[in-house]
N, C-alpha and C positions, 0 to 999 in steps of 0.2 A: 674231177675225180667225185667218185661216188661219195655218199654220208654214209658214215656208218653207226649205229643206236647201240648205248651199251644199256640192258635193263639188267638189274641188279636185283634178283628175289633175297626178301630176308624172312629165312625160318628159324623154326625152334624158338630159344630163349628170345633172340633179340627181335623176332614179330612180335610176341606177347609183350615186352615192354613199350616196342613201340606205339601198341594199341592201348596200353593202360592211360588212365588220365594223371595230372600232375595231382601230388599227395599234399595234403594239409594235414599239418599237425600241432596241435595246440595243448598247453597244458598251464593250471593256475592252479593257485592257494593262497586263500586266504582265511583270516579269523580276526573276530573283533574281541574288547576284553573291558574291563569295567576299571578304570583306573581307580587308585586310592582316592581322589577328591571326587569320586561319586560319578564322576562321566564317562561314557561309552564311547571308545575310539579305535582305533585300525591296530589290530596287534600286529600281526604276521601278512605278507602280501610277496609273492613270488609268481610271474608269470614269461611263459615261454611262446617260440612259436606263434601261432594263427589265434590265440586266443589272449584277448587284453581286456583289464580290468579298471574302469573309469568310476571315478568318485564325487558325484556332483556336491558342489558346494550349499550350504547351507540346508542342505537335508538332515535328517534327523534318524536313529544316532549316528551308525553307519550304513550307507547304500552303495550297494556295489553293482556297476551297470557291465554286463559281460559286450564284449566286440568280439564279432567273429572275423578279422579282416581279411580272410579269404572269401568273403561275400556270399559264403553258403557253404552248404556240405556235400559232397558227391562220392561216387564208390574209391574205395579206398583212403578216406578222411579219417584220423583220429583224435578227439576231444578228450578231455578229461579235465574234471576240476571235483577241489575237494575245500571245502569251506567250514568253518566251524564258531559257533556262539558262543563264547566261554562263560564262563560262571557270572549268573546276574548280567548278561550285557545283553544287545537286540544286534540283528544282523538282517539287512534286506539285499538280495539277488534278483535281479531283474534284466531284460536284455535290450539293449538299445533299438530294436527293429525286431521285426519278424523273422523267423532261421527257416532261410527256405533250404529243401533236400533235393537237390536238382539230380538231372537223368544219369543214371551211371552206367557202366559197363557190365556185361554179365558177369557175374561172379565176385564183381567187386562192392563191396558194403561199407557205406560210411558210418562210424562209431563214434558215440557219445556215452562216457560215464561220470557219474556225476556222484559224490559221498557227502551228505550233509551230517553235522555232529553241532547237537545241542545240549550245552551245560547243565547240570543245576541252575533253575533260576533264569534261563535265557529263552529267548525266543529266537524263529528264525523264521523270516518269512521268502519261500520261493518264490516267484513271482514273474516268469517269463512269460514274453510275448509269444502270441502263436509260433507254431510249428507248420509251415508250407509244404504238403506233400506234391511233387511235380511228376508228370507223366515220366513212366520208367524212371524212377527212383530205388534205391535200395539204402535201407536207413535202418539201424537198430541203436537202442539206448536203453541204461538203465540207470536207475534211481535209489541209492539207498540212504536211510535217512535212520540216523541213532541217536534217541530222545533219551534223555535222564529222568527218573521219575515225575518230576516237576517240570519238565520242560515245556513250552510250548511252540507249534508249527503251525504255520499256515501254508499251503503246498496248492499252488493251480498248473494245469498243463493243458493248454488250450492247442487243439489241432484242426488245419486245415485240408481239406480234400481236393484239391484241385484249386487252379487258376478260376473261380466263377465266370470273375469279370472278362475274363479271355476265353468263356464260352469251354474250355478244359475240361474234360468227363475224364477220372483216373480209371482207366482199364488196364492199366499195367503197371502195378507198384510192388515194392514189398519195404512193410515196418511192422518190427517190432518194439514193444515198449515193455518196461519192467519197473515196477514202483514198489520198494518193501518199505515198511516200515517197523522199527523195532523201539519199543521202552524199557529200560535197564536189560535188553539185552534177550527181551522177549517179541518174538514178530507179534505186531499188533495189527500189521494191513499187509495185503498182498493182492495188488492190483496187474495185470496182464492183458495186453494186446495184440493181436498179429494178425494182419492183413497181408495177403498175398495176393496179386491176380488183378483178377476184375474187380477193382474195390469198390466202385461204385454198385456193380451189381450185388456184392456182398452188404452193403449199408442199406439196400431196398428192402432186404430182405425185414417183414413183420416182426421178428425175434431180434435184430440187430438195431437197426433205425427205420424201417419203412414204416412211420407212423406220425411220418409228417405229410402237409399237404402239398409239396414237393421233396427232391432227393434232399437228405442229408448229406450237409457240405462241409460241417464245421459240429466239435464237439468240443465238451471240456470237462475236465475232473476237480473236482476243489477237494480238497482234504483238509480238516479244522480239527488239530489235537490240543486240547485243553480245557481247564475245568468248566469254562464255561460254554462248551459246545453244544451241552444239552441246552443251556436256556436260548442258545441260537437258532435251533433247531425251525422253531415256531414261526419265527418271523422270517426263517429264509423260506420255509414253505409257502407262506404266504406271496411272496413278491417273484417266485418262479414260474414261467409262462405255462399255459398247461395246454398246448396243442397250436394248430394252424401252422405254422412256420417255425418256432420253436417247442420245446418241451424241458421240461424238467423235473429230477426226483432229488428227494433226501432222505438219507438216513441216519440214524443213531445207531453207531455200530456199537459204543460202550458210552458211558456216561459223559465221558472226558473224549470223544472219538465222533467227530460228523462227516459224512461221505457226501457227495452230492454230484449230481449227471447232468449236463447240458448238453442237446441235441438244437441243431439249426440248418436253417435252408441255407446258409452263407456266413461269412465272419462277421459281417456288419452286423446281422441281428444277433450272434452268438455275444459279441459286445456290449450289445443293449440290456441284455440280460446279465452279462456278468459284471460289467461296470460299477453297478450299484452294488453289488454282493461285497464287493471285493474292496470297496470304499469304506462300506462298514465295518467289515470283519478287520480292515487295518487301521479303522478311525480316523479315517481320513489321510491315511500316511501312501495312500497307494504312490508307487511313484510317478515322476513328472511325466516321463514316455508313453506312459500308458493310456495321457490324456493328447498326445500329438496327434 
């Protein structure tokens, strides 16, 4: 007898569903408070899906380590975090490791939305480790910070453009990033980055990042909102690299608002410049995972 082969062709919605990547969803909410005995402690915690928070022992006062149990972000993934430092408290947030934005299917964007609130007399340190963009990744994130009139904020966002150790050149990717900071309801800072297509070629332009001895493979934004920001400008400026494989610049946007941008040829060199600055700005309180 002959053999009859049946070929099934999937069309319409089922075909699109088959091509779609699995989606990861994660939500977390955390807050810190100052108790009646003067100690700062965890107040509220809620987490679901692929976003988890860990709290290392022996760390002052409340330090939350974000863990993406999906192992990275790809097209269609959706994450959201809300964090609050209550009145006269302190809260530090970081990541267990570098976040990875993986290859995405066309038209599918991975998203991360973060909202930070810092109450009167409180301080919040937003210290995630690097985000690494992979070839053909599609990633969009937003960060909003609401500060009380006398609240303090230290914020860093390091970004790595491809895996230098793998010889990867980021010639196809989509990345959008928006950071907004409000004090007492008034916007005091707005920064937006949008990279589409051949990211390596865009970064090589002199007006963007083509000022190093080799292509720019990593960059970082640092924002320090505190009464002591003006006093930190001079020592930060003296510590910044001035060309070659890394370059940095610092500006005082207001007496209590300092902005820093760092460029480097790769993530290792970026860390060499960034770690001493963050260590001093946190008064030696940089999370341990930054040193592993």
